[in-house]
N, C-alpha and C positions, 0 to 999 in steps of 0.2 A: 505493500499500499504506500501512495506516495504523501508525500508532505503536504496539510493541506494548505490552499493559496492564502487563505485569511481567515478572520474571525470577526464577528461581528454581533455588540449589542444592542437591541431594541428596547430601548426604556421609557416607560410612561410615568410619569410622574402627576399624581393628581392632587387635589386640595393645597396647592403651594399657597406661600405668603405674595399677596396681591402686589405690593411694593415689589416684592422682588423679581418678580418675572417683567416687570415693565420698567425696571433702571437699567438703560443701557451700559453704563459704566461696569453695573454689576455683572451684567451678563456678560460682556467683553473679558473683565476680569477670572469670571468662572473658565471661561473657554481655555483662556492661556495659562490660569494653573493648572487645568484639567490635564493640558497637553505638557505642560514643562514638569508638573509635580506629582501627578498621578500614573499618565500614560509613560512617561519620560520619553517622548517622542518628538522629535525635532519639527517644529510649524515652519512651514513654507508661507510667507509671506504674513500678512496681517489678517486678524479674523474680518471676513466679510458679515457685517451687523448691520440690518435695514429691519424698520419698523413700515409696514404695508400691510394689505388687505381690508383697509377700512371699511370698505362699500359694505362689507357683509361680516356680522359680528363672529361667526364661528371662524372666519380667516385671520380678524385684527390682530396684531401685535408683531413682534420681532420674529426673526429668522437669523440663524447665524450658521456661517459656513467656515471651516478653518480646513485649510489642505494642511497635511500632514506627511514626512517623510514617507509614510508608508501606508498612505491613503486619505482618509479623511474624516471630519466630526463634523456633523449637521445637527441643528437643533431648531425646534421652532416651538414657540412661545403662545398659548390660547389664550388671553385676556379672559374671554367670554369663560372658560371653562377651569379657568386659574391652574393650568395644566404646563407641561413641559413636554416635548416629544424628542427627544435625544439617539440619534444612531451615532454608533462610534466603530468604524470598519478598518482593520489595519492586517499589515501580512504579517505584523509581530505581535506574537501571544501577549496577552492583556489580562490583567484579572477584573472581572466585571462587577464582581461583589465590593473592589475595591473604588469602581466609578460608581456604582449605584450608593453606597455611602457618601461620598463626597458630593453629588449633584444632591441627593435629598437632604441635607444638611444647607447648602447653599439657597436653594429654594425651598426649604423648610418643608417638603412634600409630606401631608398624612399619611401617605399611602403609594404605594408605586408596583407595576407589573413587568416583567422582563422577561425578553427571549435572549439566550445567547444563541449563535446559529456557526457552524463550522461550516467556511465555502470551500468547495473542493474544484 
């Protein structure tokens, strides 16, 4: 059997702190710290962070994209649902539990749901 191509964490955080998911600076620091301190993966460029989707309450909020040397980190913040939808994909193995704990703490999630997928 060959080595997997990579691993992907699909993390949904619910009942998050309303201010935390609306704070551009806090989201930016989260992405940078996630890559630098938790994943220990080199960021390629600065995070792209935009707030949009205001025409529909379901889609209003920030989205963040950070390329990393081994793939990407993508997050969507739903203001209507006070939720965070985070995808971490990497060709280098990482600890999904550590990512979950960190993200849950930063956004003060009341509960979370996750899947960890091996990509072949």
